[in-house]
MARFIDO-790945 format. One line per field, with one value per atom (N, C-alpha, C): residue number from 1; residue in one letter; atom name; x, y, z. Coordinates in Angstrom, 2 decimals. Example, Ala and Ser with C-alpha at 12.3 -4.5 7.8 and 13.67 -1.06 7.14 Angstrom:
! residues 2
i = 1,1,1,2,2,2
aa = A,A,A,S,S,S
at = N,CA,C,N,CA,C
u = 13.19,12.30,13.20,12.85,13.67,12.90
v = -5.69,-4.50,-3.30,-2.25,-1.06,0.03
w = 7.80,7.80,7.80,7.08,7.14,7.87
This chain:
! residues 98
i = 1,1,1,2,2,2,3,3,3,4,4,4,5,5,5,6,6,6,7,7,7,8,8,8,9,9,9,10,10,10,11,11,11,12,12,12,13,13,13,14,14,14,15,15,15,16,16,16,17,17,17,18,18,18,19,19,19,20,20,20,21,21,21,22,22,22,23,23,23,24,24,24,25,25,25,26,26,26,27,27,27,28,28,28,29,29,29,30,30,30,31,31,31,32,32,32,33,33,33,34,34,34,35,35,35,36,36,36,37,37,37,38,38,38,39,39,39,40,40,40,41,41,41,42,42,42,43,43,43,44,44,44,45,45,45,46,46,46,47,47,47,48,48,48,49,49,49,50,50,50,51,51,51,52,52,52,53,53,53,54,54,54,55,55,55,56,56,56,57,57,57,58,58,58,59,59,59,60,60,60,61,61,61,62,62,62,63,63,63,64,64,64,65,65,65,66,66,66,67,67,67,68,68,68,69,69,69,70,70,70,71,71,71,72,72,72,73,73,73,74,74,74,75,75,75,76,76,76,77,77,77,78,78,78,79,79,79,80,80,80,81,81,81,82,82,82,83,83,83,84,84,84,85,85,85,86,86,86,87,87,87,88,88,88,89,89,89,90,90,90,91,91,91,92,92,92,93,93,93,94,94,94,95,95,95,96,96,96,97,97,97,98,98,98
aa = M,M,M,F,F,F,L,L,L,R,R,R,K,K,K,G,G,G,A,A,A,G,G,G,P,P,P,R,R,R,V,V,V,V,V,V,T,T,T,L,L,L,P,P,P,N,N,N,G,G,G,V,V,V,Q,Q,Q,M,M,M,S,S,S,R,R,R,A,A,A,D,D,D,L,L,L,P,P,P,P,P,P,A,A,A,G,G,G,T,T,T,T,T,T,R,R,R,W,W,W,V,V,V,A,A,A,R,R,R,R,R,R,K,K,K,A,A,A,A,A,A,V,V,V,V,V,V,M,M,M,G,G,G,V,V,V,E,E,E,S,S,S,G,G,G,L,L,L,M,M,M,P,P,P,L,L,L,D,D,D,E,E,E,A,A,A,L,L,L,E,E,E,R,R,R,Y,Y,Y,D,D,D,L,L,L,S,S,S,E,E,E,E,E,E,E,E,E,Y,Y,Y,E,E,E,S,S,S,W,W,W,A,A,A,E,E,E,M,M,M,A,A,A,S,S,S,R,R,R,H,H,H,G,G,G,T,T,T,E,E,E,G,G,G,L,L,L,K,K,K,T,T,T,T,T,T,Q,Q,Q,L,L,L,Q,Q,Q,R,R,R,F,F,F,R,R,R,E,E,E,R,R,R,D,D,D,G,G,G,G,G,G,D,D,D,A,A,A,A,A,A
at = N,CA,C,N,CA,C,N,CA,C,N,CA,C,N,CA,C,N,CA,C,N,CA,C,N,CA,C,N,CA,C,N,CA,C,N,CA,C,N,CA,C,N,CA,C,N,CA,C,N,CA,C,N,CA,C,N,CA,C,N,CA,C,N,CA,C,N,CA,C,N,CA,C,N,CA,C,N,CA,C,N,CA,C,N,CA,C,N,CA,C,N,CA,C,N,CA,C,N,CA,C,N,CA,C,N,CA,C,N,CA,C,N,CA,C,N,CA,C,N,CA,C,N,CA,C,N,CA,C,N,CA,C,N,CA,C,N,CA,C,N,CA,C,N,CA,C,N,CA,C,N,CA,C,N,CA,C,N,CA,C,N,CA,C,N,CA,C,N,CA,C,N,CA,C,N,CA,C,N,CA,C,N,CA,C,N,CA,C,N,CA,C,N,CA,C,N,CA,C,N,CA,C,N,CA,C,N,CA,C,N,CA,C,N,CA,C,N,CA,C,N,CA,C,N,CA,C,N,CA,C,N,CA,C,N,CA,C,N,CA,C,N,CA,C,N,CA,C,N,CA,C,N,CA,C,N,CA,C,N,CA,C,N,CA,C,N,CA,C,N,CA,C,N,CA,C,N,CA,C,N,CA,C,N,CA,C,N,CA,C,N,CA,C,N,CA,C,N,CA,C,N,CA,C,N,CA,C,N,CA,C,N,CA,C,N,CA,C,N,CA,C,N,CA,C,N,CA,C,N,CA,C,N,CA,C,N,CA,C,N,CA,C
u = 126.56,126.89,125.85,126.29,125.45,125.32,124.19,123.90,123.36,123.96,123.40,122.05,121.13,119.80,119.93,119.61,119.87,118.52,118.43,117.29,116.68,115.40,114.80,114.64,113.94,113.64,114.95,114.81,115.97,115.86,114.66,114.53,113.28,113.43,112.49,112.20,110.95,110.64,110.70,111.45,111.60,110.39,110.22,109.12,108.90,110.11,110.21,109.88,109.59,109.29,110.45,111.72,112.85,112.99,113.29,113.61,115.12,115.43,116.77,117.00,118.13,118.39,119.67,120.07,121.31,122.49,122.48,123.57,123.82,122.76,122.92,123.57,123.86,124.50,126.02,126.73,128.23,128.70,129.92,130.50,130.81,130.76,131.07,132.52,132.77,134.10,134.52,133.42,133.74,134.28,135.46,135.98,136.03,135.85,135.81,134.33,133.84,132.41,132.17,131.52,131.04,129.52,128.94,127.56,126.74,126.92,126.09,126.04,127.23,127.32,126.59,126.74,126.01,124.53,124.09,122.60,122.06,122.88,122.49,122.23,123.19,123.10,121.91,121.63,120.44,119.20,119.12,117.88,117.73,118.75,118.71,118.18,118.52,118.06,116.59,116.42,115.12,113.98,114.36,113.41,113.20,114.01,113.82,114.71,115.39,116.24,117.36,117.82,118.69,118.53,118.61,118.31,119.56,119.22,120.40,121.55,121.22,122.39,123.35,122.75,123.59,124.36,123.80,124.47,125.66,125.41,126.53,127.71,127.35,128.48,129.12,128.27,128.86,129.81,129.44,130.27,131.03,131.04,131.91,131.48,130.20,129.66,129.33,129.30,128.69,127.15,126.33,124.99,124.92,125.74,125.82,126.05,127.08,127.46,126.29,125.59,124.51,123.39,122.97,122.08,122.33,123.50,123.83,123.64,124.09,123.83,122.30,121.44,119.97,119.42,119.82,119.28,119.61,120.86,121.25,120.57,120.39,119.76,118.27,117.61,116.22,116.12,117.00,116.92,117.31,118.47,119.01,119.18,118.81,118.97,120.38,120.85,122.13,123.14,122.87,123.72,124.13,123.25,123.60,124.57,124.88,125.73,127.27,127.41,128.71,129.51,130.72,131.41,131.84,131.99,132.20,131.00,129.91,128.70,128.25,128.86,128.40,128.48,129.51,129.67,128.52,128.26,127.19,125.92,125.60,124.23,124.20,125.39,125.24,124.90,125.70,125.44,124.00,123.44,122.04,121.08,121.26,120.41,120.61,121.75,121.88,122.21,122.92,123.38,124.28,124.66,125.38,124.52,124.81,123.94,124.88,126.12,126.89,127.25
v = 73.50,74.21,75.29,76.48,77.58,77.80,77.91,78.13,79.51,80.21,81.62,81.36,82.37,82.26,82.72,81.88,82.17,82.21,82.43,82.44,81.08,80.94,79.74,79.00,77.85,77.17,76.65,76.40,75.76,74.26,73.79,72.28,71.97,70.93,70.56,68.99,68.54,67.19,66.59,65.55,64.95,64.05,63.64,62.82,61.44,60.94,59.77,60.01,61.28,61.59,61.98,61.88,62.20,63.70,64.40,65.76,66.06,67.00,67.48,69.00,69.21,70.67,71.03,72.22,72.71,72.04,71.55,70.94,69.61,68.99,67.70,67.89,69.12,69.20,69.29,68.91,68.90,70.23,70.47,71.60,72.52,73.85,74.65,74.38,74.35,74.08,72.61,71.66,70.17,69.99,69.22,68.86,67.27,66.44,65.09,64.71,64.30,63.99,62.52,62.02,60.65,60.73,59.63,59.50,60.10,59.80,60.31,61.83,62.49,63.91,64.62,63.90,64.41,64.32,63.19,62.97,63.99,64.45,65.34,66.72,67.09,68.30,68.36,67.34,67.22,67.28,66.57,66.65,67.99,68.63,70.01,71.00,70.88,71.80,71.53,70.27,69.83,69.96,69.99,70.09,71.57,72.47,74.07,74.34,73.49,73.85,74.94,74.87,75.93,76.09,77.36,77.55,76.97,76.61,76.13,77.05,78.32,79.21,79.23,79.14,78.99,77.71,76.58,75.30,75.32,75.97,76.04,76.88,77.97,78.83,78.20,77.65,77.10,75.92,75.09,73.92,74.01,75.17,75.34,74.39,74.25,73.21,74.04,73.44,74.00,73.42,74.27,73.79,72.41,72.10,70.80,69.73,69.85,69.02,68.70,69.67,69.50,68.87,69.17,68.55,67.13,66.82,65.31,64.55,65.08,64.41,64.33,65.40,65.32,64.23,64.12,63.14,61.71,61.54,60.14,59.81,60.68,60.35,60.05,60.86,60.49,59.19,58.86,57.52,56.44,56.57,55.33,55.43,56.54,56.72,57.05,56.91,57.14,56.20,55.09,54.21,54.77,55.61,56.21,57.31,57.72,58.81,58.27,57.02,56.48,56.46,56.99,57.11,55.75,54.80,53.41,52.82,53.34,52.77,53.52,54.67,55.49,54.76,54.27,53.46,52.30,51.59,50.58,51.21,52.33,52.91,53.68,54.17,54.73,53.68,52.62,51.41,50.97,50.82,50.37,51.30,52.70,53.53,53.91,53.60,53.77,55.12,55.89,57.28,57.83,59.18,59.97,60.39,60.11,60.50,61.46,61.54,62.33,63.65
w = 134.78,133.52,133.37,133.06,132.75,131.28,130.77,129.27,129.21,128.25,127.99,127.20,127.55,126.89,125.45,124.46,123.11,122.44,121.19,120.47,120.36,120.51,120.45,121.70,121.76,122.90,123.62,124.89,125.62,125.63,125.51,125.47,124.60,123.80,122.80,123.08,122.73,122.75,121.41,121.23,119.89,119.72,118.44,118.14,118.87,119.33,120.17,121.70,122.01,123.40,124.24,123.81,124.52,124.39,125.50,125.54,125.19,124.48,123.97,124.28,124.89,125.25,124.40,124.59,123.87,124.44,125.84,126.44,125.79,124.92,124.35,123.05,122.54,121.21,121.46,120.32,120.45,120.71,121.38,121.58,120.30,120.33,119.22,118.77,117.68,117.08,116.92,117.10,117.00,115.68,115.47,114.24,114.01,114.97,114.85,114.88,113.78,113.62,113.49,114.59,114.65,114.39,114.07,113.69,114.78,116.13,117.15,117.19,116.97,116.93,115.79,114.63,113.41,113.59,114.19,114.42,115.50,116.40,117.40,116.83,115.86,115.08,114.19,113.58,112.63,113.45,114.56,115.42,116.04,116.46,116.92,116.00,114.80,113.80,113.34,113.00,112.57,113.75,115.00,116.03,116.39,115.87,116.18,117.32,117.82,118.97,118.54,117.44,116.83,115.36,114.91,113.41,112.60,111.43,110.49,110.35,110.20,110.00,111.28,112.46,113.56,113.66,113.41,113.33,112.26,111.00,110.09,110.65,111.22,111.91,113.08,113.94,115.22,114.86,113.85,113.61,112.35,111.68,110.52,109.50,109.05,108.15,106.89,105.72,104.52,104.57,103.82,103.57,103.03,102.01,101.40,102.34,103.26,104.19,105.16,105.66,106.58,105.74,104.57,103.93,103.65,103.48,103.30,104.50,105.55,106.96,107.17,106.97,107.10,106.14,104.92,104.01,104.43,104.69,105.24,106.51,107.34,108.64,108.44,107.52,107.23,106.59,105.76,104.94,105.76,106.62,107.25,108.72,109.28,110.74,111.04,112.34,112.71,111.94,111.59,110.85,109.48,108.96,107.63,107.70,108.96,109.19,109.57,109.54,109.81,108.43,108.43,107.21,106.70,107.47,106.96,106.36,106.45,105.87,104.56,104.32,103.21,101.88,101.57,100.32,100.12,101.16,101.18,100.85,101.49,101.37,99.85,99.49,98.07,97.10,97.21,96.23,96.35,97.55,97.70,97.11,97.30,96.81,95.47,94.82,93.39,93.10,93.98,93.53,94.62,94.23,95.17,96.31,97.63,98.75,99.73,99.56,100.37,99.73
C-alpha cells in the first residue's frame, strides 16, 4: 500500500512503546464507529500523527464529538468508547460525558 507523504510524521511511538503509522488509522469517510476505531483516531491526534483539523475533516467529525471521545478514552480507556458502556460511565461519573 502506498501512502502519500502528508504533513507530520509517518510513524510515531506511543507511550506504551507501540509504533503507529497512518496505515493504522481508519479509512477516510468511515461512518461505522466502533471503540477500536475511535481509539485509533484519538491516539493518532494526541500523538501528533495527524492534526485535529485534518481528523475532523477526514472523518466528518465535530469538535464536540472528538472531544467526547478523547475525554472518555482518557478516563476509561477503549472501554469508555463503547456506546453500550456510555450510560454506565455517565452514571458512575455523575454527569454528561458524551
